[in-house]
Jmol script that loads the backbone (N, CA, C; Angstrom):
load data "model"
ATOM      1  N   MET A   1     103.472 121.328-118.000  1.00  0.00           N
ATOM      2  CA  MET A   1     103.006 120.140-117.314  1.00  0.00           C
ATOM      3  C   MET A   1     101.640 119.694-117.855  1.00  0.00           C
ATOM      4  N   MET A   2     100.728 120.654-118.017  1.00  0.00           N
ATOM      5  CA  MET A   2      99.390 120.317-118.511  1.00  0.00           C
ATOM      6  C   MET A   2      99.453 119.832-119.958  1.00  0.00           C
ATOM      7  N   ASP A   3     100.310 120.416-120.760  1.00  0.00           N
ATOM      8  CA  ASP A   3     100.442 119.989-122.151  1.00  0.00           C
ATOM      9  C   ASP A   3     100.904 118.533-122.237  1.00  0.00           C
ATOM     10  N   ARG A   4     101.788 118.160-121.335  1.00  0.00           N
ATOM     11  CA  ARG A   4     102.280 116.783-121.335  1.00  0.00           C
ATOM     12  C   ARG A   4     101.171 115.807-120.950  1.00  0.00           C
ATOM     13  N   MET A   5     100.341 116.178-119.985  1.00  0.00           N
ATOM     14  CA  MET A   5      99.227 115.324-119.576  1.00  0.00           C
ATOM     15  C   MET A   5      98.214 115.176-120.711  1.00  0.00           C
ATOM     16  N   ILE A   6      97.936 116.262-121.406  1.00  0.00           N
ATOM     17  CA  ILE A   6      96.994 116.215-122.524  1.00  0.00           C
ATOM     18  C   ILE A   6      97.554 115.339-123.639  1.00  0.00           C
ATOM     19  N   THR A   7      98.843 115.480-123.922  1.00  0.00           N
ATOM     20  CA  THR A   7      99.470 114.659-124.953  1.00  0.00           C
ATOM     21  C   THR A   7      99.420 113.184-124.579  1.00  0.00           C
ATOM     22  N   THR A   8      99.695 112.873-123.310  1.00  0.00           N
ATOM     23  CA  THR A   8      99.657 111.483-122.848  1.00  0.00           C
ATOM     24  C   THR A   8      98.237 110.929-122.945  1.00  0.00           C
ATOM     25  N   ALA A   9      97.247 111.707-122.543  1.00  0.00           N
ATOM     26  CA  ALA A   9      95.857 111.268-122.633  1.00  0.00           C
ATOM     27  C   ALA A   9      95.442 111.057-124.088  1.00  0.00           C
ATOM     28  N   TRP A  10      95.884 111.941-124.969  1.00  0.00           N
ATOM     29  CA  TRP A  10      95.552 111.826-126.388  1.00  0.00           C
ATOM     30  C   TRP A  10      96.150 110.556-126.975  1.00  0.00           C
ATOM     31  N   ARG A  11      97.396 110.257-126.628  1.00  0.00           N
ATOM     32  CA  ARG A  11      98.044 109.033-127.117  1.00  0.00           C
ATOM     33  C   ARG A  11      97.362 107.792-126.545  1.00  0.00           C
ATOM     34  N   ALA A  12      96.977 107.850-125.274  1.00  0.00           N
ATOM     35  CA  ALA A  12      96.281 106.710-124.658  1.00  0.00           C
ATOM     36  C   ALA A  12      94.931 106.480-125.326  1.00  0.00           C
ATOM     37  N   PHE A  13      94.246 107.569-125.686  1.00  0.00           N
ATOM     38  CA  PHE A  13      92.969 107.443-126.384  1.00  0.00           C
ATOM     39  C   PHE A  13      93.153 106.713-127.710  1.00  0.00           C
ATOM     40  N   TRP A  14      94.133 107.131-128.501  1.00  0.00           N
ATOM     41  CA  TRP A  14      94.347 106.510-129.803  1.00  0.00           C
ATOM     42  C   TRP A  14      94.854 105.084-129.671  1.00  0.00           C
ATOM     43  N   LEU A  15      95.646 104.811-128.637  1.00  0.00           N
ATOM     44  CA  LEU A  15      96.104 103.453-128.402  1.00  0.00           C
ATOM     45  C   LEU A  15      94.921 102.536-128.073  1.00  0.00           C
ATOM     46  N   GLY A  16      94.027 103.005-127.207  1.00  0.00           N
ATOM     47  CA  GLY A  16      92.833 102.221-126.865  1.00  0.00           C
ATOM     48  C   GLY A  16      91.916 102.039-128.056  1.00  0.00           C
ATOM     49  N   LEU A  17      91.778 103.092-128.864  1.00  0.00           N
ATOM     50  CA  LEU A  17      90.932 102.983-130.050  1.00  0.00           C
ATOM     51  C   LEU A  17      91.519 101.985-131.042  1.00  0.00           C
ATOM     52  N   GLY A  18      92.829 102.009-131.205  1.00  0.00           N
ATOM     53  CA  GLY A  18      93.470 101.051-132.100  1.00  0.00           C
ATOM     54  C   GLY A  18      93.355  99.633-131.587  1.00  0.00           C
ATOM     55  N   ALA A  19      93.513  99.449-130.288  1.00  0.00           N
ATOM     56  CA  ALA A  19      93.397  98.111-129.708  1.00  0.00           C
ATOM     57  C   ALA A  19      91.983  97.565-129.882  1.00  0.00           C
ATOM     58  N   SER A  20      90.974  98.398-129.687  1.00  0.00           N
ATOM     59  CA  SER A  20      89.596  97.925-129.862  1.00  0.00           C
ATOM     60  C   SER A  20      89.316  97.607-131.334  1.00  0.00           C
ATOM     61  N   ALA A  21      89.933  98.365-132.258  1.00  0.00           N
ATOM     62  CA  ALA A  21      89.760  98.079-133.683  1.00  0.00           C
ATOM     63  C   ALA A  21      90.401  96.746-134.037  1.00  0.00           C
ATOM     64  N   VAL A  22      91.549  96.452-133.430  1.00  0.00           N
ATOM     65  CA  VAL A  22      92.207  95.164-133.673  1.00  0.00           C
ATOM     66  C   VAL A  22      91.339  94.025-133.161  1.00  0.00           C
ATOM     67  N   LEU A  23      90.812  94.159-131.955  1.00  0.00           N
ATOM     68  CA  LEU A  23      89.959  93.100-131.398  1.00  0.00           C
ATOM     69  C   LEU A  23      88.696  92.910-132.224  1.00  0.00           C
ATOM     70  N   LEU A  24      88.101  93.993-132.662  1.00  0.00           N
ATOM     71  CA  LEU A  24      86.902  93.903-133.486  1.00  0.00           C
ATOM     72  C   LEU A  24      87.217  93.252-134.826  1.00  0.00           C
ATOM     73  N   GLY A  25      88.338  93.631-135.429  1.00  0.00           N
ATOM     74  CA  GLY A  25      88.725  93.018-136.699  1.00  0.00           C
ATOM     75  C   GLY A  25      89.009  91.546-136.561  1.00  0.00           C
ATOM     76  N   GLN A  26      89.634  91.141-135.471  1.00  0.00           N
ATOM     77  CA  GLN A  26      89.900  89.722-135.263  1.00  0.00           C
ATOM     78  C   GLN A  26      88.603  88.939-135.102  1.00  0.00           C
ATOM     79  N   SER A  27      87.636  89.502-134.415  1.00  0.00           N
ATOM     80  CA  SER A  27      86.376  88.772-134.221  1.00  0.00           C
ATOM     81  C   SER A  27      85.573  88.701-135.512  1.00  0.00           C
ATOM     82  N   VAL A  28      85.757  89.672-136.413  1.00  0.00           N
ATOM     83  CA  VAL A  28      85.025  89.657-137.675  1.00  0.00           C
ATOM     84  C   VAL A  28      85.690  88.717-138.678  1.00  0.00           C
ATOM     85  N   PHE A  29      87.001  88.790-138.801  1.00  0.00           N
ATOM     86  CA  PHE A  29      87.702  88.016-139.826  1.00  0.00           C
ATOM     87  C   PHE A  29      88.074  86.608-139.374  1.00  0.00           C
ATOM     88  N   PHE A  30      88.191  86.384-138.081  1.00  0.00           N
ATOM     89  CA  PHE A  30      88.545  85.065-137.563  1.00  0.00           C
ATOM     90  C   PHE A  30      87.563  84.673-136.460  1.00  0.00           C
ATOM     91  N   PRO A  31      86.324  84.378-136.814  1.00  0.00           N
ATOM     92  CA  PRO A  31      85.346  84.030-135.773  1.00  0.00           C
ATOM     93  C   PRO A  31      85.667  82.661-135.164  1.00  0.00           C
ATOM     94  N   HIS A  32      85.282  82.504-133.934  1.00  0.00           N
ATOM     95  CA  HIS A  32      85.481  81.222-133.270  1.00  0.00           C
ATOM     96  C   HIS A  32      84.537  80.190-133.873  1.00  0.00           C
ATOM     97  N   PRO A  33      84.987  78.934-133.981  1.00  0.00           N
ATOM     98  CA  PRO A  33      84.067  77.900-134.463  1.00  0.00           C
ATOM     99  C   PRO A  33      82.980  77.665-133.415  1.00  0.00           C
ATOM    100  N   PRO A  34      81.815  77.258-133.852  1.00  0.00           N
ATOM    101  CA  PRO A  34      80.748  77.025-132.875  1.00  0.00           C
ATOM    102  C   PRO A  34      81.135  75.894-131.922  1.00  0.00           C
ATOM    103  N   ALA A  35      80.702  76.035-130.693  1.00  0.00           N
ATOM    104  CA  ALA A  35      81.008  75.023-129.685  1.00  0.00           C
ATOM    105  C   ALA A  35      80.279  73.732-130.023  1.00  0.00           C
ATOM    106  N   ALA A  36      80.952  72.625-129.809  1.00  0.00           N
ATOM    107  CA  ALA A  36      80.330  71.329-130.075  1.00  0.00           C
ATOM    108  C   ALA A  36      79.238  71.087-129.042  1.00  0.00           C
ATOM    109  N   SER A  37      78.056  70.792-129.516  1.00  0.00           N
ATOM    110  CA  SER A  37      76.957  70.534-128.592  1.00  0.00           C
ATOM    111  C   SER A  37      77.031  69.076-128.138  1.00  0.00           C
ATOM    112  N   PRO A  38      76.623  68.820-126.909  1.00  0.00           N
ATOM    113  CA  PRO A  38      76.666  67.443-126.422  1.00  0.00           C
ATOM    114  C   PRO A  38      75.664  66.582-127.197  1.00  0.00           C
ATOM    115  N   PRO A  39      75.943  65.312-127.349  1.00  0.00           N
ATOM    116  CA  PRO A  39      75.000  64.453-128.069  1.00  0.00           C
ATOM    117  C   PRO A  39      73.667  64.407-127.335  1.00  0.00           C
ATOM    118  N   THR A  40      72.612  64.417-128.098  1.00  0.00           N
ATOM    119  CA  THR A  40      71.285  64.400-127.486  1.00  0.00           C
ATOM    120  C   THR A  40      70.825  62.956-127.322  1.00  0.00           C
ATOM    121  N   ALA A  41      70.278  62.688-126.187  1.00  0.00           N
ATOM    122  CA  ALA A  41      69.747  61.357-125.901  1.00  0.00           C
ATOM    123  C   ALA A  41      68.250  61.374-126.156  1.00  0.00           C
ATOM    124  N   PRO A  42      67.697  60.269-126.617  1.00  0.00           N
ATOM    125  CA  PRO A  42      66.245  60.240-126.824  1.00  0.00           C
ATOM    126  C   PRO A  42      65.519  60.373-125.484  1.00  0.00           C
ATOM    127  N   ALA A  43      64.431  61.095-125.516  1.00  0.00           N
ATOM    128  CA  ALA A  43      63.651  61.288-124.289  1.00  0.00           C
ATOM    129  C   ALA A  43      62.930  60.001-123.933  1.00  0.00           C
ATOM    130  N   VAL A  44      63.046  59.600-122.702  1.00  0.00           N
ATOM    131  CA  VAL A  44      62.392  58.390-122.223  1.00  0.00           C
ATOM    132  C   VAL A  44      61.334  58.810-121.224  1.00  0.00           C
ATOM    133  N   VAL A  45      60.097  58.472-121.516  1.00  0.00           N
ATOM    134  CA  VAL A  45      58.999  58.805-120.624  1.00  0.00           C
ATOM    135  C   VAL A  45      58.441  57.514-120.064  1.00  0.00           C
ATOM    136  N   VAL A  46      58.487  57.403-118.758  1.00  0.00           N
ATOM    137  CA  VAL A  46      57.974  56.211-118.094  1.00  0.00           C
ATOM    138  C   VAL A  46      56.696  56.600-117.380  1.00  0.00           C
ATOM    139  N   PRO A  47      55.553  56.097-117.837  1.00  0.00           N
ATOM    140  CA  PRO A  47      54.311  56.453-117.150  1.00  0.00           C
ATOM    141  C   PRO A  47      54.250  55.790-115.774  1.00  0.00           C
ATOM    142  N   MET A  48      53.717  56.553-114.807  1.00  0.00           N
ATOM    143  CA  MET A  48      53.567  55.996-113.462  1.00  0.00           C
ATOM    144  C   MET A  48      52.094  55.729-113.217  1.00  0.00           C
ATOM    145  N   GLU A  49      51.826  54.639-112.540  1.00  0.00           N
ATOM    146  CA  GLU A  49      50.440  54.299-112.228  1.00  0.00           C
ATOM    147  C   GLU A  49      49.873  55.288-111.220  1.00  0.00           C
ATOM    148  N   HIS A  50      50.640  55.607-110.226  1.00  0.00           N
ATOM    149  CA  HIS A  50      50.215  56.545-109.194  1.00  0.00           C
ATOM    150  C   HIS A  50      51.350  57.534-108.976  1.00  0.00           C
ATOM    151  N   GLY A  51      50.998  58.735-108.555  1.00  0.00           N
ATOM    152  CA  GLY A  51      52.011  59.731-108.276  1.00  0.00           C
ATOM    153  C   GLY A  51      52.835  59.355-107.056  1.00  0.00           C
ATOM    154  N   PRO A  52      53.873  60.067-106.809  1.00  0.00           N
ATOM    155  CA  PRO A  52      54.683  59.766-105.620  1.00  0.00           C
ATOM    156  C   PRO A  52      53.886  60.018-104.346  1.00  0.00           C
ATOM    157  N   ALA A  53      54.213  59.296-103.318  1.00  0.00           N
ATOM    158  CA  ALA A  53      53.500  59.416-102.051  1.00  0.00           C
ATOM    159  C   ALA A  53      53.768  60.787-101.435  1.00  0.00           C
ATOM    160  N   ILE A  54      52.717  61.445-100.981  1.00  0.00           N
ATOM    161  CA  ILE A  54      52.844  62.743-100.328  1.00  0.00           C
ATOM    162  C   ILE A  54      52.717  62.501 -98.833  1.00  0.00           C
ATOM    163  N   THR A  55      53.779  62.793 -98.109  1.00  0.00           N
ATOM    164  CA  THR A  55      53.773  62.507 -96.680  1.00  0.00           C
ATOM    165  C   THR A  55      53.358  63.712 -95.844  1.00  0.00           C
ATOM    166  N   ASP A  56      53.549  64.916 -96.349  1.00  0.00           N
ATOM    167  CA  ASP A  56      53.216  66.111 -95.590  1.00  0.00           C
ATOM    168  C   ASP A  56      51.761  66.482 -95.856  1.00  0.00           C
ATOM    169  N   LYS A  57      50.962  66.599 -94.802  1.00  0.00           N
ATOM    170  CA  LYS A  57      49.530  66.876 -94.962  1.00  0.00           C
ATOM    171  C   LYS A  57      49.290  68.240 -95.604  1.00  0.00           C
ATOM    172  N   ARG A  58      50.128  69.255 -95.282  1.00  0.00           N
ATOM    173  CA  ARG A  58      49.939  70.575 -95.874  1.00  0.00           C
ATOM    174  C   ARG A  58      50.153  70.530 -97.383  1.00  0.00           C
ATOM    175  N   VAL A  59      51.173  69.786 -97.815  1.00  0.00           N
ATOM    176  CA  VAL A  59      51.440  69.663 -99.244  1.00  0.00           C
ATOM    177  C   VAL A  59      50.283  68.934 -99.922  1.00  0.00           C
ATOM    178  N   TYR A  60      49.768  67.899 -99.257  1.00  0.00           N
ATOM    179  CA  TYR A  60      48.651  67.143 -99.816  1.00  0.00           C
ATOM    180  C   TYR A  60      47.423  68.032 -99.987  1.00  0.00           C
ATOM    181  N   GLU A  61      47.108  68.832 -98.974  1.00  0.00           N
ATOM    182  CA  GLU A  61      45.935  69.701 -99.049  1.00  0.00           C
ATOM    183  C   GLU A  61      46.093  70.756-100.136  1.00  0.00           C
ATOM    184  N   ARG A  62      47.281  71.323-100.257  1.00  0.00           N
ATOM    185  CA  ARG A  62      47.514  72.320-101.298  1.00  0.00           C
ATOM    186  C   ARG A  62      47.363  71.698-102.681  1.00  0.00           C
ATOM    187  N   ALA A  63      47.937  70.507-102.866  1.00  0.00           N
ATOM    188  CA  ALA A  63      47.827  69.823-104.161  1.00  0.00           C
ATOM    189  C   ALA A  63      46.369  69.501-104.463  1.00  0.00           C
ATOM    190  N   ARG A  64      45.612  69.099-103.452  1.00  0.00           N
ATOM    191  CA  ARG A  64      44.200  68.775-103.656  1.00  0.00           C
ATOM    192  C   ARG A  64      43.416  70.012-104.073  1.00  0.00           C
ATOM    193  N   ARG A  65      43.713  71.171-103.447  1.00  0.00           N
ATOM    194  CA  ARG A  65      43.026  72.406-103.820  1.00  0.00           C
ATOM    195  C   ARG A  65      43.380  72.836-105.242  1.00  0.00           C
ATOM    196  N   VAL A  66      44.648  72.683-105.618  1.00  0.00           N
ATOM    197  CA  VAL A  66      45.064  73.069-106.964  1.00  0.00           C
ATOM    198  C   VAL A  66      44.372  72.195-107.992  1.00  0.00           C
ATOM    199  N   VAL A  67      44.294  70.894-107.734  1.00  0.00           N
ATOM    200  CA  VAL A  67      43.626  69.987-108.674  1.00  0.00           C
ATOM    201  C   VAL A  67      42.144  70.318-108.756  1.00  0.00           C
ATOM    202  N   ALA A  68      41.516  70.588-107.628  1.00  0.00           N
ATOM    203  CA  ALA A  68      40.085  70.928-107.639  1.00  0.00           C
ATOM    204  C   ALA A  68      39.842  72.224-108.394  1.00  0.00           C
ATOM    205  N   ARG A  69      40.708  73.222-108.212  1.00  0.00           N
ATOM    206  CA  ARG A  69      40.570  74.480-108.927  1.00  0.00           C
ATOM    207  C   ARG A  69      40.755  74.277-110.422  1.00  0.00           C
ATOM    208  N   HIS A  70      41.697  73.410-110.799  1.00  0.00           N
ATOM    209  CA  HIS A  70      41.939  73.146-112.223  1.00  0.00           C
ATOM    210  C   HIS A  70      40.740  72.437-112.856  1.00  0.00           C
ATOM    211  N   ARG A  71      40.180  71.501-112.131  1.00  0.00           N
ATOM    212  CA  ARG A  71      39.023  70.775-112.674  1.00  0.00           C
ATOM    213  C   ARG A  71      37.798  71.659-112.789  1.00  0.00           C
ATOM    214  N   ALA A  72      37.680  72.656-111.893  1.00  0.00           N
ATOM    215  CA  ALA A  72      36.515  73.543-111.920  1.00  0.00           C
ATOM    216  C   ALA A  72      36.574  74.537-113.086  1.00  0.00           C
ATOM    217  N   SER A  73      37.775  74.824-113.566  1.00  0.00           N
ATOM    218  CA  SER A  73      37.874  75.828-114.627  1.00  0.00           C
ATOM    219  C   SER A  73      37.695  75.229-115.995  1.00  0.00           C
TER     220      SER A  73
END
end "model"
wireframe off; spacefill off
backbone 0.3
color backbone group
């Protein structure tokens, strides 16, 4: 009984090794073509006169502190 299990495991090992060799060979000899990249659009930058309106006072205060810290450095 044990000999049969060992033989089956040995055959499964070689079958898996052969299958992985086939997959590796296919990826080496027949590589996939590169995926077509989407067309790139030119970047459009629209300058704004003023930033967007900040309605939340906490957000406004935090932004003001960050700007003040940036200007101080």
